[in-house]
C-alpha positions as CSV (number, residue, x, y, z in Angstrom):
1,X,89.0,-18.0,0.2
2,X,88.6,-15.7,-2.8
3,X,86.2,-18.2,-4.5
4,X,84.0,-18.3,-1.3
5,X,83.9,-14.5,-1.2
6,X,82.9,-14.3,-4.9
7,X,80.1,-16.9,-4.3
8,X,78.8,-15.0,-1.3
9,X,79.0,-11.8,-3.3
10,X,77.0,-13.4,-6.2
11,X,74.4,-14.6,-3.7
12,X,74.3,-11.1,-2.2
13,X,73.5,-9.7,-5.6
14,X,70.8,-12.2,-6.5
15,X,69.0,-13.1,-3.2
16,X,67.8,-9.6,-2.2
17,X,66.0,-9.2,-5.6
18,X,64.4,-12.7,-5.4
19,X,63.3,-12.5,-1.8
20,X,62.7,-8.7,-1.3
21,X,64.6,-8.9,2.0
22,X,67.4,-6.4,2.7
23,X,67.5,-4.8,-0.8
24,X,70.5,-2.7,0.3
25,X,72.6,-5.8,0.5
26,X,72.8,-6.0,-3.3
27,X,74.6,-2.6,-3.4
28,X,77.0,-3.7,-0.7
29,X,77.7,-7.0,-2.4
30,X,78.4,-5.2,-5.7
31,X,80.8,-2.8,-4.0
32,X,82.6,-5.8,-2.4
33,X,82.8,-7.6,-5.7
34,X,84.2,-4.4,-7.3
35,X,86.9,-4.3,-4.7
36,X,87.7,-7.9,-5.4
37,X,88.0,-7.2,-9.1
38,X,90.2,-4.2,-8.5
39,X,92.5,-6.4,-6.4
40,X,92.5,-9.0,-9.2
41,X,93.4,-6.4,-11.8
42,X,96.4,-5.5,-9.6
43,X,97.5,-9.1,-8.9
44,X,97.2,-10.6,-12.4
45,X,100.0,-8.5,-14.0
46,X,102.3,-9.4,-11.1
47,X,101.7,-13.1,-11.9
48,X,102.1,-12.4,-15.7
49,X,98.5,-13.5,-16.3
50,X,97.6,-10.7,-18.8
51,X,94.6,-12.4,-20.5
52,X,92.7,-12.6,-17.2
53,X,92.8,-8.8,-16.9
54,X,90.2,-8.4,-19.6
55,X,87.8,-10.6,-17.8
56,X,88.3,-8.7,-14.6
57,X,87.7,-5.3,-16.3
58,X,84.5,-6.6,-17.8
59,X,83.3,-8.0,-14.4
60,X,84.3,-4.7,-12.7
61,X,82.2,-2.7,-15.2
62,X,79.2,-4.9,-14.6
63,X,79.4,-4.8,-10.8
64,X,79.9,-1.0,-10.9
65,X,76.8,-0.7,-13.0
66,X,74.8,-2.7,-10.5
67,X,76.3,-0.8,-7.6
68,X,75.4,2.6,-9.3
69,X,71.9,1.4,-10.1
70,X,71.3,0.1,-6.6
71,X,72.8,3.1,-4.8
72,X,71.6,6.0,-6.9
73,X,68.9,5.0,-9.4
74,X,66.8,2.5,-7.4
75,X,67.8,2.5,-3.8
C-alpha cells in the first residue's frame, strides 16, 4: 500500500509538468509525499531501522522544496 502511494505521488510530481494538465496537482503530491516521509521518520526508530531515517530526511527535504516552489514561487 505504501509503495503504491509513493508511486502515485511520484507520478503526481512528474506528470503535471510533462503534460501541463492540473499543475496544482504537483504541490498536492509533494505535500502527500512529505506526510509519508514524516510517518516513515516516526516508524523507523520504532522498528530499530536507524539508517533508513537519513534517507527519509533527505527525501522529506526534497519534497518540501518542491511543495514550497509549487505553492509559493511558481503556483
